Structure formats: C-alpha cells, structure tokens
N, C-alpha and C positions, 0 to 999 in steps of 0.2 A: 501604468510601465506598457515596455513597444516588447511586438511580441513580432517570432520572423516563422510561417510555418513554409517548408518545401514539400510540397504536394499536396491539391486538389481532390481529392479523391473522397472520398466518402468517409474515411477516416478527418482528414484533415479538414474538409470545410463543415463537418462538423463542431472543430475543435476550433476554429475560425470562428464560430458563430458563439460560443461559450466562449470564449473569452474575450469576445468583446459586450458581450448581455456583463458580464463584468466588469465595466469597465473599461476596460485599457485600449490602447490600438493595435492593429494587425494589420498585417501585411504576409501575401498567400504568392507567393511563388508556384506556376506549371510552367510545363513547356504546351503546351494545350489549350492556347486562350478559350475556346468554347468552354473550358475544367471549370471555368469560374462563374460559369450559369448555376453552379450548388450550390454557392454558399448564398445566393438568394438577393429579392432586388432590395431589399431591405439595409444589405449588408454594405457597410460606410469604412468598411479600411483599405485600404492596397493591394494592388491587384500587378504584379509583377511575371510580364513572360518569358520565360529565359529558364536558363541552364542552372538548378537551384549550385549547386558548388562554385559555378561561373564569380570570379570577383565581383564584375561590371554589376552583373542578375544581382549577388547581396549587394553593397554598396546599394542598387538603386531601391531594393526593397527596407535601405536605413538598417543595416546591418551593425554601421558603429554605435546608433544607441542601441542595440537590442540588448532589453533586459537576457529572454531567452530565445531558444532557435529546436524547431522540429521540425525534425524531416522523416518524414513518414507519405513518400512516391511507393511508387513499387516496385523499385529493385535497390537491393540494399545493399551495392555495389554506391550507387550515385546518393546513400544513404548516408554510410560511413561516410563518405569521402568530400560531402556539403558540412556534417556532423562533428567532422577533425576541423577543416578548415574555419569554420567560423566561430571553435573554440578557441585553435593556436595561433592562428591569425589575426582574427576578431578583438580573443578574450574575449570570447559570451561564454557567462559559468557557467549556466541552466541550461544544458544539450541532452537533447533525450533521440535516438536515431530508432525509424523503425527496421524488426527484421526480419526475412519471412525464413532464414534459415535460422534453426534454434541452435544448431550445433555454434553455429561463427557468433551468437550473444556472449559467451565464457574470454573471444576475444580480443571481441569492440571494449567487451567488461575493464581488461586489462589495456584497451589502453584510453579508460579514463569516461569511457561514453555509455550512459546509463545506455541497455538496451532491451527490446521483452522479444518474447518470440512474437507472430503476429497474430497468433490462435491464441491469444491471454486480451491483445490491444484492444481498447477501448479507448472513448475519449477524455473518459474520470478518471484513469491511470494516468495518459501523457497528464495530464492537469494538474496533479498528482507530483510531476516530477519538473514543476516548470511552473507554476504558482505557489507563491506558499501555503507553505504544510492546513497551513488551523482551517481554509478556506473550500478542502475538501481532507476530513478524521475518515481516517479508514475506520473503525471502532470510536461507538459510542456509549456511553452506563448509559443503562435505564433512567435514571437522574438526571443523565445532559450534563452531568456537569465537569465526568474525567473523560481525554477521548485518549485514541494510539492516532497521531497524526507522522508521516513520511517528513520530515523534518530536511530541508535545504541546509547546505555546512557551506560555509567555508571552506575555502585550499588549507590559511592560516594554521586551522585543527586537525590538516595529517600528520599523522604521528602523534595527539597526544589520546590519553586515558579515556576510557569512555566512562570513567566515576567523575573525568574532569570537568566532561560534558553537565553531567551532570550535577554534579555544582556548581554551574554557570549557568544552567536552566530550573534546576529544581526538581525536574521529569524528576522521569528512569525510562533505559532501553526498554521497550519489549526486545528489540531481537536487531538483528543489523540482517541486509540483505547485501554480499558478500559473491560477484561472478555470478548472478542469480541463482546460486543456493543459500536458507533464511542460517541464521544462526547465534544462538544464545552467548550472551556475552558475559564474560566472569571479567573479576577486578583486574586481570593486565591484558581486561583485551585493549586493544591498538588501535585506533580510525584511521583507518587507507581512505585514498584513495578511488575515487568510484563507489564505495559501501552507500550502501542505502543505510538511511535512520531510522527508527520507528521508536519515537516516546514516546512514551505513556504523562499523562501528568494533564491537571487542573483546565479546565477548557478556558477560563478567565486567565493563563497564567500561559496560553500558546501564545499572544502577541510579543510577550515581549521576550519569553525564547529564541521565537525565530528570531529578531532583534541581535541576539547575544550569539546566537550559532552564522546570521549571517553577515558577523566579523570578527577583525582577527582574537586573538583568544587573549585573556587579560595577558598583561605582566607581571612575575613575581617579581 
C-alpha cells in the first residue's frame, strides 16, 4: 500500500521508517529539504519538498493512489487543512492529523478527521489509525489468542448498529472512542462518522474482520 506523510520531524520520520519496514511504499512531504536527513540513508521512499496542503505537492507525493495520509507537521492549521484536502479532494479514507491544542480536537473530530493531542502522540498510535489494526493490537491476553484492536471501518457502516458490526465480524465491541472520549456501547449504539472502534476477538479472526469492515455492509 502507498502512504503519504506530511511533516518530517521526529514523529514523521519515525512513522515513515516504521511503515517502510512493514513493507509499504511511503512518500514524505516537508517544506525544509534538510528535514529529510532524519529518514536516514537506508530510507527508500519518496521525498517531496513543498507545502503539504498544496495539491501539486500532494500529487507529486502520490496522493491519488494513497491508502492513508498522516499530517504530523508542527502546525495545527496546516495539519487539519492538509488532512481535509486529502480526504475531501482525493478521497483518502484513512487520514489522521496531529494536533497540539487539545481543545481543538473535538472540533476536528466532528469534521471526520481522527486527531490526538500531541502529548499522547507516538508513531505506534498513528500506525493504529493508518495500518490494518491486526498489525498493532492494543491488548493481547496472556495466551495470545484474544486481542483488542482498533479497527478501520468503511464509511458504508455509518448509521449501522454496533450489533450489526459484531454479527458481521464475530467479535465484541469492547469500547469506542467518540470525539476523543471513551464510550461503552449499548444495544442501541450506532456507529457514527469519526468513531474509533476497539474490537475484541480471536487473533486468528483479525484478518477476516478487517476485510469485512473494509467493505460495505452486506445487503439484507
């Protein structure tokens, strides 16, 4: 898969190297060409010097074929603008934006852009929002057979009840994150745009659950 990262600071460089180690293609955007030195000599991905929300820059980075986009520069406004362009103009479904001001997080969540305040950000947390969740389980029981993973969900599931998701995947929704707050689901809980689902299921069922939720819900 192809990933585009805006910002080649400590977090952006670490994320780019981690995604490349996982076997994916990566393009990194930064206004400062010298920032790409953080990637190291072994980095084989693409580097693009420019403004991350500029469409020519994004196209040079391969946004048209991107599976996911991460905006992790040092500016809140630039990050959210770039994330919105990636999602709304180019249809990139898996998008995250780094936010320095926690007070803005709820506003951006309402725009459908997953955000986390900078004090909580690590490259692993970003990976959970960009890569299929089975690669980075949030919890594994001592036997290694049961995991809780943050699951990417296709937009077609918006408006469906949690019980529909559980029935389709064979898992149980442990909790969901909505507008930055944790929520224990009830029988009538409905999946909303921007929700982050944390599903408990057998490790061996992760790949199947990911494929199910990455597609539109089955017709009844």
